[in-house]
N, C-alpha and C positions, 0 to 999 in steps of 0.2 A: 315279462311273462305273467299271465294271470291264470288262476286255477281255483277250483272249488276246495274249500277246507274239508268238506265231507269226503271228497275223492281222495285227498291226501290221507285222511284217517283210515280209509279202506286199506291203505298200504302199510300203515304203521299204527299199531294199537297203543295209544298213549292216553293217559288220564288227565293231563293238564288242560286247562281251559284255553280259549282263543288268545287271550292277552298274553299268557305265559308262552304259548306256542310262538306268537309273533316276536316276543322278546328273545326267545331262544334263537330264532332265525337271524335276528339282527345281530346278536352277540356272536353268532357263528360266521358273520361276514356276508350273509344274504340280506341285502338291503330291502326292507319292506317299504314300498312307497305308499300304498293305501290298503285299507281293509274296509270293505263295504258290505252291508247286508245285501243279499241277493234280491230280496223283494221287500216291499213295504208291508206293514202289518195289515192283515185283513182276517175276517172270520166268517163262519157260516157257509163255507163252500165245501161240498161233499161230492163223491163220485156217484153218478147216476147212469142209467141206461135208457135210451130212447126206445120205448116199446110200441109207440104209435106215432106216425108222422104223415100229415096230409097238408095240402095247400090251404092257405088262409082264404076264406071265401071272398074277402073284400080287398085283398092286396096280393098281387102276383109274386112279390119278392119275399113274402112272409110265409112261414109254415106253422101249423099247429101241431105241437108234440105232446105226447104223454110220457113222462119220465119217471122211471122207478128209482127211488132213492133208498129202498129197503124198508119203507114203512107201509102200513096197510093201505093208505090212500096215495096213489101216484099223483104227481104234480102235472097240471096243465100249463105249459109254457109256450109263449109265442117267440119264435126265433127267425132272424133274417139272414143267418150265415149261409153261404153257398154250399158248405159241406155238411149241413145238417141233414141227417138221413136216418132211416130206421136201423136199429140194431147196434149203433155205435155207443161207446161209453164216453161220457162227457163230464166236465166240471160244472156242477150246479150250484149257483148262489141261491140259497133258499130265502124265503121272506124273513126279514130281520137281519140279513147278512150285511156287514159293513166292509165295502171294498176300498182299495186305494183311491185317493182323491175325495174321501169322505162321501162316497156314493152308498146310500142305504137302499137296500132292495125292499120294495113294497109290492103288495098285491095290487094289480091295476088292470084296466081294460085297454087293449090295443086293437083298434078298429072293431070295437064291440065284442072282442073275444077276451076272456079272462087269461091273465098270465100270472102264475104263482111263483115266480122266480126268474132267473136268467141263466142261460147257457153261456159260459164264459170263454173268452179267448185268452191267450197268454198276456196280451197287453192290458186287458181289463183286470188282471191279477198283478199288474205292475212288473211284468216280465217282458223284456225287449224281445221282439220277434219280427222278422221281416214280413210275415204273412198275417198281419194284425186282424184283418176282417174275419178270419176263420176261427171257429170254435176249437177248443182243444179236443183232439181225438186220443183217447187212452187205450192201452192194450186190452184185449178181450178178457184177460185174466185179472184185470183191475177189480178189486173187491168193492161192490156197491155199498154205499153209505160211509165209506172211509173218508176221513178228513183229507182234503186234497193237499194240505200243507205237509201232512205226515207222509202221504203216498209219494209226492214229488220231492220230498226232503227239501222243502223250501226254506226251512230255518237254517240257512247256510250263509257262510261268509265268502266273499270273493277276495282273495289275496293277490295283490299285484306286487311283484318283486322286480328288482333291477339287478340283473346278473352282469357282473364284470366280464369282459371278453375272455379272460383266462379260465373261467369256470363254466365251460360249455356243458360239463356233466350235470349241471343243475338246471338245464333247460328241459326238464321232464319231471313227471311225477316220481318216477323211479329215483332220479338223482336227488330230488328234495327229500324224499322219504329216507334215503340213505343217511343224509345229514341229520334229520330229526331222530332217526333210530339211534345214531351214535350218541347224540346229546342226551337221550333218555335211556341209554344203556339197554336197548332192546333190539330186536331184529325186524327186518321188513317182511311183509306178507306178500310174496309175489304170486301172481296167477300161475296156474299150472300150464306151462307151455311145453308141449312135447312134439316130436317130429310127426308131421302129417304123412301118412302112407299114401303113395301115389296110386291112383285108381285109373290112370290113363298113361300111355307112353308118349303122349304128345309133347314135343319140345319145339323150341324155336331157335334157329342158329344165331349166335351172338359172337361178334368180333370186336375185340378191344384193340384199337390201333395205337392208343396212347396210354399204355399201362402205368406210366409214371404219374399221370393225372387221375387214373382210375385203377388203383391196384386190386380192387375187388368189385365184381359185378355179379350179383345173383339174380336169377330170373326164374319164373315158374308160370306155366300155362294153366289156367283154370277154365274149363269148358262147361257150357250149359248152365250159366248162372241166371237167376231171375232178378234182373235189375230193378224191377218194380216192387220187390219186397220192401217191407218197412224196416227202417233202421230202428232197433230197440230204443225205447224212450230213455233208458238209462244212459246209453251212449250219446243220444241227442242232447240230453241235459248236461252231460259232462263237457261236450263240445261247446254248447251255448255258453256255459259258465266260464269257458276259456276264451270266449270271443269269436268262436267259429260256428257258423250255422250249417245245419244239415243240407246236403245236396242230393245225394243218392247213396245207397248203402256201401258201394265200393269206395267212393271218395271219402265217405264218412269214416270208414274203417281205417283207411290209410292216414287220415288226419288224427284219428284216435290213437293209433300206434305211435305216431310222431309225438303226441303229447304225453303218452303213457311211458314210452321207453326212450324217447329222444332220437329216434332213427327216422329220418325222412324216407318216404316211399312214394312210388308212383305206379299207377295202373294205366295201361294202354288198351284200347279196343283192338284185339288181335286181328279182327277181320279187315281193319283199315291199314294194316302194315304189309308192305311189299317185300316178300322173300326173306330178308335178313335184317338184323339190327346191328348197327355199327356205333361204337363209341369213338368219336373222332373229333378233330378240330374243324371248326367252320372254315369255309373259304371266305376270303375278304369280300364283303358286300353281299354275301348269301342271305336270302330272305327267310324269315321265320314268322309264322302266323301264331300270334298269342291267343290265349283262351278267349279274349274279348273280340277277336277278329282283326285287331291291329297288326300290321306287318312292320317288323323292324329289320334293319340291315345289320348283319353281324360282322365282328372283327375276327381276324384269323387266329386270335389267341383265346377264342371262346370254345369251350368243350361242349359238344352236342351229342344227342342220341338221335340217330336217323335210320331210315331204311334206304333202299337203293335210289329212291326218288325224292324224298323230302325229309326235312328235319322234324322229328317227333317231339323233342324237348330240349330245353337248355339244361344241360346236366347240372344237377344240384341246385337248380333255381326254380324252373317252372316248366310245366308241360305245355304242349301246344294244342291248337284246336283240331288239327287234322287227324289225330288218332285218340281224341279224348273220349271218355266214357259218355254215352248218351242213352236215351230211353230205348234204343233198339239194340244195345250191346248185349251179346250172349256169351262171347268168349273174350277173355282178358289175358294179358300177360303182366305179371307183377314184377316190378323192379325194386331191388334193394341193394344199394351200392355204398362203397366207401370211396369218396372223392377226396383227393388231396386238397387241403384248404388253399394252397397256393394257386390251384387251378380255378378256384371259385371266387376268391377275394376280389372285390371291386367290380366284378362283371355285372352283378345285379344292379348296382347303382348306376353303372354306365348306361344301362338300357332303361333306367327309370323304374326298376322293379325292386320290391322289398318283400320277400316271402319268408314263411316260416322255415322252409327248407334251406334257403341261402343263409339265413341267420345262423343256423346250426352248422352247416357245412363250412362256412367261413371260419368258424371257431374250432371246428374239429369234432367229429363224432367218434364214438368208441369203435375202433376198427374190428372188435370182436363181437359186435352186437348184431351183425346183419342176419345171421342164421336165426337167432331168436326172434327177430322182428318179422322175418318173412314167414316163419312158422306160425307166429301169433296172428298175423294178418290173414294167412291162408285159412286157419281154423275158424276165425270169425266170419269170413266170407262164406265158407261152406255151411256154417251153422245158420246164417241169416239168408243167404241167397241160393244155397244149394250148389250143385255142380260137381265136376270131377277135377281133381288136382293132378297135374303131372309132376314129374321129378324136378328137383331144383337143379338148374344149370349153373355151375360155379366157374366163373372166370376170375381166378385169383392168382396174382403174382406175389407170392409170399415174401420174396426178397425186397419188394417195394413197399410193403406195409410197415407202419411205424413199429419199432421194437419196444418192448417194455424196458424202461430205463432202470438201471441199477445205481443207487446212490449210497455212498458211505456217510453215515452220520456219526460224528465224533462227540463223545461226552463233553470234552473240553469246550468245543464250539457251541454246543447246546447250552451249557451253563453260562458261557460268556455272553451270548446274545440275549438269553432270557433274564439273566441276572439272578437265577434261582435254580436249585438242583431238584429235579423231579426224579423220583426213584425209578430204577431201571425197569421193573416189571410194568409200571404204569406207562412208561414211554413205549415199551413194546406193545402193550395193550392198545394204546391210542393209534399207533401205526397200523396194527392189524385191523383195527376197526374201520379204517378207511380203505381196506382192501390190499394193503401191502404185505408182501412176504418178507419176514424179518428174521435175520440170523445175527446173533451177537458174537462178536470176537473181541474179547477183552473190554476195552473202553470205547468200542464203537459198534455200530449196528450196520450190517449190510442189508439194504432195503430194496426190494424189487417192487416198483410202482405198478398199481393196477392199470389196465389198458384204458379205462375211462378217465383217468386223471392225467391228461396231457399237460396240465399246468405244473406238475411236479418234475422239475428237471435238475435242480441243484440242491445242495445241502441246506441252504437257507429256506427253501420251500418246505422241507420236512420240519425244520425248526418252527416255522410259522404254523404248521398243522398241529404240532405238539402243543404250542402255546395257545392256539385258538380253541382246541378241544379240551385242554386241561382247564381252560377258563381264565381269561385275563383277570377277572376279579379275584381269582384264587391265588394269584401270584402276589406275595406280600410286598408291601412298599418298604424299600430299604434305601438308606442314603447311599449315594454313589461314591465309591472310593476311587480317587484318581491320584496316582503317584506322579506329580508334576516334576519334570526335569527341565530346568531353564536351558533353552537352546542357545547356541552361540550365534551372534549376529556377525555375518561375514562382511565386515566393512570394506573389504578390498574388492568387492564386486557390486555392480549396479543391479538392483532388482528390476526385472522386467515389469513386475506389477507397479513399481514406483514410476517407471517411464509411462506406462499406460495411464496411471492416475494423473500424472502431470499433463499429458495431452488432453485428457478429459476435462481437467480444470481449465484448460485454455480454449475450450469450446469444441473440441474434436469429438467425433463419435467413432467407436471401433467398428470396423467392417470385417466380416469374415467371408471371404470368397473362395471359390473352388481352386484347387491346385491345377486343374486342367482347364485351359482357357481357349478363347477364340483365336485361331491362328492368324486371321486377318488383322485383328487389332495388335497382336503381339508382333507381327512382322513390321507394321508401321512404326512401332516403338523401338524395335530392335532389328533394323533391316539387315544387318551384317552378321547376325548370329543364328546358329541352327538350334532348333528346339527338339526335345525328345517327343517323338510321335507315339500316341497311344494306339495299340493295335486294333482294339474294338471299342471305339469311343461311344459314349452315350448319345452324342450328336456331333454334327460337323462343327458346331460352335464350341465344343468342349473336347477337341481332338489332340491338343498338345499340352505338355507340361509347361508351367510358367517359368520364364527365365528371370523374372523379377516380379515384385508386387504391383508394379505400375499397371499391368494389363487389367488386373482385377479392379484396381482403384479407378482407372479411367472408365471401365465398364459400369462401375457403380455411379460415377458422376453422370454418365449418359442416362442411366436408368432414372436417377433423381431429376435430372434436367428435363426429361420427357414428362415428368409429373409436376412441372411448374415450381420446382424448388430452386430458389435463387441464392440461398445461403448454405454452402456445402463445405464442411470440414470433416475429413475422414482420415483415419489411420488404420493400419493393419500390421500384424506381425505374423510371420510364418516362414516355412521352408520354400526355397526356390531350387530349381533343378537344372544344373548346367552340365552339358556334355563335357566330359573330361576323360581322355583316354588313359591318363595316369592314375585314375581312381578305380576302385572296385566297380565292376559292372559298367564302367565308362560313364559314371554319373557323379558329380560333386553336388552335395546338398549344402546350401548355406542358409542360415537363419537370418532373416532380414526384418528391418522396421521401415515401413514406408508411410508417407502421408501425402495428402492432396487437399488443396483448397481452391475455391473458385466462387465468383459471385460477389455479392455485397458484403462489406466488412460488418455492417450493422444490419440487423433485421429492420424491416420497414418501421420508421418511427418519425414523428413530426420534429423531433429535436436534433436529428442528425441529417447531414447532407448525404447524398448517394455516393459514398466512397467505396471503391472496389478494391479487393485484395491486390497487393503487389508483391514483388520479389522479397522486399525487406520484411513484410509481415511473416512470411514463411521462414525467412532466415532467422528472425528473432525467436520464433517458436523453436526452431531447430537448435539454436544456441542454448536455449533453456534446457533442452534435453542433454546436450553435450556438457553443460555446466555440472550435471550430476556426477560426472567423472572427475571433476576438479582439474581437468586438463584443457580447459577452453583456451588458455594462453598459448597452448602448443598446437591449436587447431588453425589451419590455414584454408582459406577459400581461394582456389586458383581458377582462372578462366578454363572453361571446358569446351570441347568440340563435339559433344554428344549429338548425333544426328536428330534425336527426338526433341532436343531443347533449343530454345532461342539462343543464337550465338552470342548475343550481348547481355543476356539475362540468365546466365547459367554458370555453375562452378562445380569443380571437383572439390571434395572435402578431404583434406589431408591431415594426418597426425604423424608428425616426425617423418615426413617423406613417404609415408604409406597411405595410399588412398583408402578411405573408409566409407565413402559414399558420394552421392551426387545430389545437386539441388538446382532447380531452374524453372523457367516458364516453358510450357509445352510450345514447340515451334508453331507459329501462326499457320504455316502451310499444313502441318500435321493436324492442328486443331480444326482447320477447314475440312480436311479429309474425314475427320472423325465426327463432324457436325457438332463440335463443342461451341457454345455460344459466346462465353466470356473468356478472358485471359485466365489460364489455369496454371497453377504452380504446384510442383511435385518434388518430393525428396525421397531418398532411400539410403539407409545406413546398414552396414554389415555389423550385426550384433556382436560377433566374437571380437571385433576390433575396437569396440567401445566399452565392453563390459568391465574391463579392469578400471579400478578407481584408485586415485591417489588420496591417501588420508590427508585431510586439511591440516595445515600447520598454523597454530594460533600464536599471536604475539600481542603484547600489551598495546592498548589504545593510547596513542600519544596525548599527553596533557597540553601540548604546545600547539599554537595556531597553525592551520594549513594556509598555504599561500597559492593563489591562483594567478597564473601568467599565461597570456595568449600570444601565440606567434602565428604568422602566416607565411607559407612557403609555396613556391612554384616548383612543381615536379612533373616529369613526363607522365602522360595520361595512363601509361601502362603500369605505373607503380601501384601495387595494391595498398589500400589504406591500412590494412593489417600490418604490413611490413613497416610502415611509418611508425605505428604505435610501438611495435617491438623494439625498433632501434632506439626510440626515445626512452623506453623503460630501462634498457640496458645501460644507458649513460650513468645512471645513479640509482641502483636498485633500492638502496636504503632510504633515499629521500623522495624520489618520484613515486608517489603512491598510486597515481592514476593518470592516464592520458586519454583524451577524448577528441575526436574530430567533430566539430560542430558546424562546419560549412564547407561546401565544395562549389567552386565558381569557374565557369567557362565564359569567355566573352571579351569585352574590350580590354586592351592592354595585356591580354594573355595570348601568347603565340599558339598557333594551331599545333595540336599534338601535346599540349601541356594543360595542366589544371592547377588551380589555386586551392590549397587546403588550409583552413583555419583550425589550429590545434590548441587545445586547452591543456596546460600542464598543472597538476596539483602537487605542490612540493611541501613536504613536512618532515621534520626531524623528530625522532623519539627522545632525544637527549637534551634538547634545548630549543630556544626560539632562534630561527634563522634570521640573520641580518640581510639587508638588501643586497650587499655585494656577494654574499654566498648564494642567494637566490639567482641573481643575474649570472653568476658563474655557471650554475647548473643549466640555465637557459642557453647560454652561449655554447656550452658543450653539446647540447641537443642540436642546435643549429649546425655546429661543425660536423657532428656525426651524420646529419642528413645531407649536408653538402658533399661529404666524402662518399657516402653510400649511394645516393641517388642524384648527385649533381643538383641538389635543391638550391633555389635562390630565395633568400629572405626578402619579403616584400616590405 
């Protein structure tokens, strides 16, 4: 928002200079983006009056004028402006004047006629104006010979501020003046706004069909106005310096009130409205003619103002062409409303509009400002355009208007947050200065927030106001005192954060997906399970609660795959929702950890072959997670028949006979149905079943050499490798410190249904060096145990 510094000073009488004023605004939280002089320097320009005007004898587009500037000898000046005429008062650059652009005015001849100066336009004085060819026309009461800089108050600064969305109250001169007055411990100087007495009984029927979106709608008929009256120069200049150019007196006044008080208003041509006005929702696809003549199609959630035939305005956003003020307008109806921000937010952007009205309504205007604004606008219109005003028609639903919020502010909370104790009376004074009604009860204050401060909703908001207006620089710097208490580390539980960090270290990225998922994908992954259906879903693709994390992870893979991502490693943690009649509300919630990987093992690189992820890549990552519990030796991977997984590349994960999760490759048939390009591997763990951790048991490292012995046995193909390892370790727990399977063979000399496993035994004693016969005795016991348990045959 930009505004004139002089206009602001009309509202608050302060003695500080511009630099201090800007610093005060910045420290108060009003970000000042720029401060610019309104005009460049110039001199020698005074007010004059054209006392004679006739055509130039040698140029049709020029005129010869005689201009009185208050001296004995009037000036003869040649002028080419279209609006140059007898009797108007103008800005005269006299001989010797220096204008912006280093233009020096000299006496010269123009087509053989003497010209002793120049009649100036706004642009020639360095003032931006859309009608640059026209000379300045000053009011009739402008005093001749007065310096134009003084008369137009051109020694002004234009301050451009950036208002955060929560401070809608500062989107007006009134709001900014309130802040400056508080900082300077003074009061604002408000214009005298009193009710305008109705001089006609003319009213217009108003019907609000959506009061929740429009809790208050005020209107007033004004008849017999003179639309061709001139907007006072003082109003035009204030609008210009705020970036708004004059159009006609009615529109200028509504814009002026918007900038002055922060209340958007609109005026309709009464004679172009049919029968009634309705505040309603648009019909889907209904057309609306904008002020520029363009037609847009509206959505059904757009609030509009209409008559029985057409839409007159987009409520809170913009008026339309079909009932707009024009040069023939004689009768108008003023609109001044409070629209619910939720009914306005996003609508302007949807239609490619960005207006001063929508900017304010989206953030919330003062719900108690409408009467003041309509009375202010009415009086200005009557003063400038004449006419007769009717009574105000009030369509207010008081129960739907925002209530003034009551907040309790505790002394203990205030001191704790600020870190400093401000005396009671000063706290009360600060809160009262922003418009709050304050009552003290012991060590707390009950505070009723003013209607214009919609940003004050919780205790912390009041604390911020106290600190801000007390002055951050006035709060002394003190060292922070913290009483540290060393917390206890629960070594018996795995930290979820540690699991996440481990997966991130292994190249995974954490995904966060919705708990409500696509029923089609979920049914493919869980064909025999019923999901909880959401009664009013956001969309059909988000209409059921997830049974597992797989649905969201698969959807994430598809999303990334469609964007040419070939290296995908994702994990997610969160609740899943399983129908269970034995639980409260028929729902069992389980916290799960899931992961998925697909594509190339390495990102594209000249030094690596194109290796794709396989089952064992995921199994290795998963075992690293399970190792955190120190129970990996008790974990078993057993063949699984999950319909979503490849029957030969999947497993149930068991801890002491209790299933704790699943791992496997997504079934090729299912992958084809889902349009997944590459082999995709997925896992899921039930968090509550792996969270418990066994404390590690330490033992001395043996000083004696370790012995490696390899054996090769033939076992049935159905025997899990993990079972082989467990049996070998149990043979001699004290001496067999590790067992590894380093080769699996199917082929010649191996019967069908069998496999050959090469096993490496690492044998070591902590009390002495083992002799060969002791080592071989242990190896023989391993072979015997395998023969007994699995009918293994030593090769």
